[in-house]
N, C-alpha and C positions, 0 to 999 in steps of 0.2 A: 224712879226718876233718874237715879244714878246709873242704873243699868241701861236705860234708854240713851243717856248721854254718852256712855261708853260705846254702845253699839253705833250711835250716830258718828262719834269721832272716828271709830274704826272704818266706817263706810267712807267718811271723808278722806281718810288717809289712803284707802284703797283707790279711791277716785283720783287722788293726786298722783299716786304711784302709776296708775294706768295712763294718766295724761302724760306724765314724765317719760314713761316707757315708750309711748307712742311718738313723743317728740324726739327722743334721742335714739330710738331703735333704727337700724339701717333699713333703707327702703329695699324693695325687691330688686331694683336695678343695681343698687350698691352690693347686695348679696351676690347677685349674678356676676358683677365685676370682680368681686373678691374670689369667687370660685374660679373664674377664668384666669385670674392672676395666679392662683394656686396651681391650676393645671399648667399654665405657661412656665411657672418656675420648675415644676416637675419635668415638663418636656425639655426645658433648657438643660436641666441637670442630666437627663438621659442623653440628649444630643451632645453635651459636653463630654460625658463618659464615652459615648460611642466615637466621638471625634478623637478623643485621647487614645482609645484602643486602635482606631484606624491609623492614627499617626504612628503608634508604636509598631503596628504591622508593616507600614510603609518604610519606617526606619530600619526594621529588621530585613526587609527585602533589599533595601539599598545597601545595607551592610553585606548581605550575601552576594549581591551583584558585584560590589567592589572587590570582595574576596575572590570571586570567580575571575574577574578581569585581571586582578593582580597575578593569579596563578597562570592565566593565559599569557600575560606579558612575560612572566618568568620563562615559560616554555618557548615563547618566541625568541627571547634573548638566547636561550640555550640553542635553539635551532639556528640562529644567526652565527653563533660561535662555531657550530658544527656545520660548516658549509660543504665540506667534502664528505662524500658517501663512499662506503666501501664498494668493491666490485659486486659482492653479493647483493647489496642494497640496490645498486644500479641495475643489476639483472632483474631484480624483483620489480623495480619501477618501470623497466622497459617491457615487462611481461615475457622475459626470456627464461628458458628452463635449463640451459646448460650451466655447468659448474665452473669454478675458477680454474682448475687444472685444464679443463677442456678449452677454456678461453685462451690460456697461455699456449697450449699446443696448437690451436688454430692460428694464433698470431705468429708463432714460429714457422709454421708451414707456409703461411702467406708471405712472410719476410723472405724465406728461402726461395719461394717461387719467383718473387719480384727480383731478388738478387740474381737468380739464374737467368732471368730475362735480360737483365742489364749486362751480364757477362756474355751471353750468346749474341746480343745485338752489338757488342763491341763498344760499349760506353766507357767513359773515363771512370777511374776508380772512385772519385767522389760522387759521380752520378749513381754508380752502383750502390754505394753506401747510402745515398739518399733514398734509393728504391727500397733498400732493406729497412731503413728507419721508418719509411712510410708504411711498409707492409707489416712491420712488427708493432709499431706504436700508433701510427696515424689512423689508418683505415679501420681497424677493429674498434678503437675507442670512438671514432666518428660514427660508426654504425650504432654503437650502444647509445650515444647521445641522440642520434636521429630517431631511434626506436623509442627512447624515453619521451622525446618531444612529441612524436606522433601519437603515442598512447595518451599523454596528458591532454593533447588537443582534443582527441575523441572523447575523453572523460569530461572535459569542460563543456563540450557541445551538448551532452546528454544529461549533465548533472542537474540543471534547472528543471528538466522534465521529471527527474526522480524526486526532487523536492515537492513538485506539484502532486505526485502520487501520495506522498506523506500527508500533504495538506488535505487532499480530498478524503483520504482514509481517516484522518483524525476528525474531520467534520462529520463523517458518517458514523463515528462511534468506535472505530477500530483502535486498539492500542498501538503505540509506536512500534513495538517489536514486530507486530504482525505486518505493519506497513514496510518495515525494513526487509522482512522475509519476502514480501511480494516483489520488491525491487530486486532482490538477489536472484529471483527466478524469472522475472518477466522483462527486466530492463536489458538493453543491448550491452555487449561488452565494450569497454572494460568496466562500466559502472556496475554491472551484475557481479563481476568477479570481486570487486572491492567490497560491495555490500554483503556478499556471501562470506568473506573473511570476517567482516564486522559482526554478522549474526553468529558465526561459528565461535568467535572469541567470547561473545556474551553467553553462548550455550555452555561453554566449558568452564564458566565461572569468572571471567574477567569483568571488571566494572566497565560502565559505559565510557568513562574518561580514559581508561587504558586502551580500549578498543579504538576510540577516536584518535588517540595519539598514534597508535600503530597505523591507522588508516592514513594519517597525515604523513608518516614516514614513507609509506608506500607510494603515496600520491601527494608530493609536497606542493600543493597549490593553495593560494589564498582562499579560494572558494571552499575547500575542505576545512580550512581553519575557521572560517566564518560559520560554517555548518556546525562544527564542534562547539563553538562558543554559544550559539543559540541553544543547542540541546543541553549543554551543561548549565547554563543560567536558568533555563526553564525547569530543569530537574531540581535545582536547589531552591528556587524562589517561586516556582509555580507561574501561572499566567496562561494566556491564550497561545498555545503552541502553534495552532493553525495560522493565526494572524502573523506571528513572528516569522514562521517559515515562508508564508506568502510574501511578506515584505522582502525576505532574503532572496526568494526566487525572482522578484521584480528587480532587485538590485543586480543580480547576476545577469539577467537579460539586458539590463541597461549597460552593463560593462561589455557584454558581447556586441551590442549595437555600436557602442563607442569604438571598440576595436575594429569593427567593419568599416566605420567611417574613416578611421585613421589609416587603414590599409588603402582605402580608395583615394584618400588625399595624398598619400605618400607613394602611390604607384608610379607617378610620373618621375619623381626623384629616383626611385629604385631603377626604373628603366634607363634613365640617363646614366646612373652609376654603372649599370651593366654594360651599356654601350661604350662609355668612356674606358671602362676596365678592359674591354675586349679589343679596343683599337690598337694598342701597342703590339699585341700578338698578331692581329690581322695584318698590320703594316709590316711587321717583321717577316711573316710568312710570304706576303706578296713580294717583298724585296728579295727574299731568299730564292723565290721562284724566278724572278726576273734577272737577278744577278747573284748567282750562288756564292761568289767569292767576296762580295762587297762587305758582308758582316763578319768575315773571319777574324779581323783584328780584335773584335770584342771578346772572342773566345780563346784566342791563342796568345794574346799579349797581356802583360800585367796591367797597363793602363786601361785596356778594354775590360778586363775582369773587374777592376775597381769601379769603372763606369756602370757595369751591370749590377754590381752590388749596391751602389748608391741609388740607381734607378729602381731596383727591387725594393729597397728600404722605403723610398718615398712613395712608390706605388702601393705598397702594403699599408703605409700610414694613411694615405688618401682613402683606401678602401675602408679601413677601420673608422675613420672620421665620418665618411658618408653613411656607413652602416649605423653608427650611433645616432646620426641626425635623422634617419628614417625610422628608427625604432622608438616608439613612444609607449611607455607602460601606463596602463590605466588601473 
């Protein structure tokens, strides 16, 4: 009897425990929600860690970009302080091959030739001195400046096409060095010459930054500086080089189009300045032909010389002002 009571009590307790477990145990939906919550917490933790890592990477990239830009700004400040280039650098920028002694010898020969022309033609002593000054210092340096400007203009016209070659090469899987070599052999001059020196400098062991700085010294254009900035930032921080250079090529083409529009809009003002500047000489020539002795007091008397000097000063000032008004830099 006692054993039966014990067994019966045990069964009752088991039944009560089963009923309590069934009542308080979580339902399948609750278990599913709990598992989903656990998965969400794990996913959130992974996303948080990934976000933190990504933020760290972006912070490091921004730091490297800031450092690169600060170095570029320092180089620009140094370049601004060093506005004057030596004769050898000017020859290199103009694409000329003669040396400094040859330049001075040629200037002396030209000055002597113009001075001899002044003496043979019976000019006044100050006119002959002016011829010598123009032949020794004016015309040679003007020729160098003209050659530099012409070469830089040709480079600027073809530079955006060279950047497009790099963009297409990078998109097709070629390394940047191979794209630079292609430009050095296939692009027209002077772009091919500058990129040839760039690739040769890298071949002999110079860093990309050093070769780009030397390229900017040979071709001191803002386009070359922009190109160097893009390459240096991409080398230090990574990223899509093709997209960056494509944007740079678009910017350079936009600058070129803007320059063309400015030239078209300022053509009328330039023509007016040329006509107004030529009028005094045309009128003087016509008066000299019609009445040869009428203008002699301007050249043989002191008041006339003073009038000529004053007229020359104001004439030059007007030309400078009109020239600055028609030149707009983009």
